[in-house]
C-alpha positions, 0 to 999 in steps of 0.5 A, spaced: 466 478 520 469 484 525 466 491 525 472 496 527 473 503 526 478 502 521 480 496 517 486 494 513 481 490 507 475 492 504 469 488 504 468 482 499 463 487 496 469 491 495 474 486 492 469 484 487 468 491 485 476 492 483 476 486 478 469 488 475 471 495 474 478 493 471 475 489 465 472 492 459 465 489 457 463 486 464 458 489 469 457 488 477 450 488 480 450 488 487 444 485 490 444 490 496 439 494 500 440 502 500 446 504 503 450 498 501 452 502 494 458 505 498 463 501 493 460 506 487 462 512 491 469 509 493 471 508 486 468 514 483 472 518 488 479 514 488 480 511 481 483 516 476 479 514 470 474 518 466 469 513 466 464 511 471 464 505 475 462 498 472 457 497 478 449 497 479 446 496 485 439 492 485 436 495 491 432 491 496 427 495 500 423 493 506 417 494 502 420 488 497 421 484 503 414 484 505 411 483 499 416 477 497 418 481 491 425 481 488 428 486 483 434 483 481 431 480 474 429 487 472 435 490 474 439 485 470 435 487 464 436 494 465 443 493 465 443 489 459 439 494 455 443 500 457 450 497 457 450 491 453 455 487 457 458 480 455 458 478 462 454 480 468 457 478 475 451 478 481 453 478 488 450 479 494 452 484 500 453 482 507 446 484 509 442 480 503 446 474 504 442 473 510 436 473 506 438 466 503 435 467 497 436 463 490 439 468 486 441 463 481 434 462 479 432 469 479 438 471 474 435 465 470 428 468 470 431 475 467 432 472 460 438 476 458 442 474 452 449 475 456 453 471 460 451 471 468 455 469 473 452 469 480 458 469 485 458 467 492 462 472 495 460 471 502 462 477 507 463 472 513 468 468 510 472 473 506 474 480 505 477 484 499 483 481 497 481 474 497 474 476 494 478 479 488 483 473 487 477 468 487 473 472 482 478 473 478 481 466 478 474 463 477 473 468 471 480 465 468 477 458 469 471 459 466 473 463 459 481 460 458 481 456 452 486 451 449 490 454 443 496 455 440 502 459 442 503 466 439 509 465 434 514 470 437 515 470 445 509 473 449 507 474 456 501 475 460 501 480 465 496 478 471 495 482 477 494 490 475 487 492 477 482 498 479 484 501 485 491 497 485 497 500 489 500 504 483 498 499 478 497 503 472 504 505 473 507 498 475 504 496 468 507 502 464 514 500 467 513 492 466 511 494 458 517 498 458 522 493 460 519 488 455 519 492 449 526 493 450 527 485 450 522 485 444 517 481 448 510 481 446 504 482 451 499 477 450 494 479 455 494 484 461 488 482 466 484 484 469 486 491 468 483 493 461 481 485 459 475 483 456 472 476 456 475 475 449 482 477 452 481 471 458 480 466 452 487 468 449 491 467 456 493 460 454 497 463 448 502 466 452 509 463 453 509 465 460 505 469 465 508 475 469 504 475 476 508 480 480 503 481 486 501 475 491 494 479 492 491 478 485 493 474 479 497 469 483 492 463 483 490 465 476 497 464 474 497 457 478 491 455 474 494 457 467 500 453 469 497 447 471 491 446 466 495 449 460 503 448 462 504 456 462 510 457 466 509 463 471 514 468 473 512 470 480 517 475 483 516 482 484 522 486 481 522 491 487 529 494 487 535 495 482 538 488 484 531 484 484 530 487 477 536 485 474 535 478 477 528 478 474 530 480 467 535 474 467 530 469 469 525 472 464 530 472 458 533 465 460 526 462 461 523 464 454 530 462 451 529 455 454 521 455 451 523 457 445 529 452 444 524 447 446 519 449 441 523 450 435 530 448 436 532 449 429 530 456 428 529 459 435 532 466 436 535 467 442 533 473 446 539 477 449 539 482 454 542 489 451 546 494 455 543 496 461 542 503 458 537 501 454 532 500 460 533 508 462 528 513 460 533 516 455 536 510 452 543 512 454 544 513 461 544 508 467 537 505 468 537 507 475 541 512 480 540 508 486 547 505 486 550 511 485 545 515 490 546 510 496 553 512 496 553 519 496 553 523 503 546 525 503 544 517 503 550 515 507 547 519 513 541 514 512 545 508 513 544 508 521 536 510 521 531 504 523 525 503 519 519 499 520 515 496 514 508 494 514 503 492 509 500 487 504 505 481 502 508 484 496 510 491 498 512 489 505 517 484 503 520 488 497 520 495 500 523 492 506 529 488 502 530 495 498 531 499 504 536 494 507 540 491 501 540 498 497 539 504 502 543 500 508 537 502 513 537 497 518 530 494 520 526 495 526 521 490 525 516 488 519 509 485 518 503 484 514 495 485 515 494 479 510 494 473 515 494 468 510 500 471 507 504 471 513 508 465 513 510 467 506 512 474 508 516 471 515 520 466 511 522 472 506 524 476 511 529 471 515 535 474 516 533 481 515 529 481 522 529 477 528 522 472 529 520 477 535 520 483 530 515 480 525 508 482 526 502 479 523 495 482 525 489 485 522 488 490 528 491 497 527 491 498 534 497 493 535 501 496 529 500 503 532 502 500 539 508 497 536 510 503 532 509 507 539 514 502 542 519 502 537 519 510 535 523 508 528 526 514 524 522 511 518 515 508 518 513 505 511 506 502 511 498 504 509 494 510 511 493 507 518 501 507 519 501 514 516 496 517 521 500 513 527 506 516 525 504 523 525 501 522 532 508 521 534 512 526 529 515 520 525 517 520 518 512 516 514 511 514 507 505 510 504 508 503 501 501 499 500 494 499 500 489 501 504 491 508 501 488 516 501 486 519 495 493 522 494 496 516 493 492 515 487 497 519 482 496 521 475 504 522 474 508 516 473 510 513 480 511 506 479 514 501 484 516 496 480 523 496 475 528 500 475 524 506 475 520 504 481 527 503 485 528 511 483 521 513 486 522 509 492 529 512 494 526 519 492 520 518 497 525 515 502 530 521 501 524 527 501 520 524 507 526 524 511 529 530 509 523 534 510 523 532 517 530 535 518 527 541 514 521 542 520 526 540 525 531 546 523 525 551 522 523 549 529 530 550 532 532 556 528 525 560 526 522 561 520 528 566 517 523 571 516 518 568 512 512 569 516 514 575 520 509 577 525 507 584 525 509 589 530 502 590 533 501 583 533 507 582 538 505 588 542 498 585 543 502 578 545 506 582 550 500 585 553 496 579 554 502 575 557 501 574 564 507 577 569 513 572 570 510 568 564 515 564 560 515 565 553 517 560 548 522 564 544 526 566 550 526 560 554 532 562 558 534 555 561 540 556 564 538 562 569 531 561 570 529 558 577 527 551 576 520 549 577 519 544 583 519 537 582 513 534 585 513 526 586 507 521 588 506 514 587 507 511 580 500 508 579 497 516 580 502 519 576 500 523 569 506 527 567 505 534 565 510 538 561 512 545 563 512 550 558 520 550 559 521 543 558 516 543 552 521 549 549 527 544 550 524 538 547 523 543 540 530 543 540 530 535 539 530 533 531 523 532 529 524 525 526 526 523 533 522 527 538 516 523 539 521 517 541 525 522 546 518 524 549 516 517 550 522 515 553 522 521 558 515 520 560 517 513 562 523 515 566 518 520 570 513 515 571 518 510 573 520 515 578 513 518 580 515 525 577 508 528 576 511 534 573 517 534 567 521 540 567 527 542 564 531 539 569 527 532 569 528 532 561 536 533 562 537 528 567 533 523 563 537 525 557 543 524 561 541 517 564 537 514 558 541 517 552 534 519 550 
């Protein structure tokens, strides 16, 4: 366990909350001191659902410790009386894990009628993703029961969960495509699933598990224990979605033929127009849009992609294959998935362009070094990119509240391809709009009153250069002072700053960094307009 200012993953506590808040008729009880109930606040703030989180804290106080008492049994009885759940999952926080209490005995002494599972989410061995995946797999192992397959082709969808990145929207996109094919959805879990739903998982013909972070291990168990095959690819992008659909149809037809060779009705892939929102047009505009003049201008823009495993691979391939954007680098903070991500991106980036780290400062340093035209990452990469005036879009958790949207914004399927392309386009063109405003002014949209301009002129020092009148060609150039490279901290003159504003917004940060490096190497302490021009000529900055 590591303390840090920012971390990519939440605690094991948080991972348990994601699974339990996803399901119906279940409840989480956290055995924790006051203050470790922060998870409740996070879900209340971020989750776009009307109900309160299915979580309760059984508070451990100093007084209780001194007396040798434990409140857990009474908390379990109160939860059963007020919520009437089918299952309560008990988990200790990082603080109470150190007490080494026997929570199994305490839970049994409560005498509740519902199932109680004491889950060992040791925060010193696991974080959010592993805790969520392990708990969900344990629940599937506990409740999935042998039973006949459904009469007609059906699938399970495993992985959508509370606080998942666009998970509700992805689920809608998957349901839409399955409905077009005439394929039934047997169970969706953990999102909206009950204990009875988990029992029915083996009745499906096929499991769809698009996220490597949650649902993949449960899909492996169903395949090993009940023979339920799994489709594990994430259909991110137009071509991956087409391949995904063909694989889905072929697999279901093979299963149907093996099960009912004489009467099996083959599933056929309808015209692609059937997958569009109106049922008449192309399911995605990305293939056409990528060939337009607007998007052709993006073909040489470099992108850096960083996040979880699923979205990093999917978005990196989408940018390269379908929008023609070269990749300056990519990586993941999920170190257990780093090998898979590296393998998937072979041929897209060189080995030295791959970054596997869960320390955000290392990612920030790589972005500062590359200064790409587009950064795709988490909320941490968004902060870093804003620092360097780089275009940025969030494509993976952790996220801000604005990434938990009410509107339909999937990342999977044909609809998701349009969403990602729109996000790339608007992110980069808004950067161009800011550059044009910097260069040509606000066109009178924010007219400065005359009396304000008068005050500004009166307050200006004699001989001071105004930003709106740099007069770069006629004004005397500031003196260039030199010192040893180890002592240099380059300072930008107002004249140089005004000239830098003429550089497009989306590459301005890279130009600034290159010019400062140029000055440091030459022992130049003051970056003037003359120094800036010289650096641009020599470096192509």
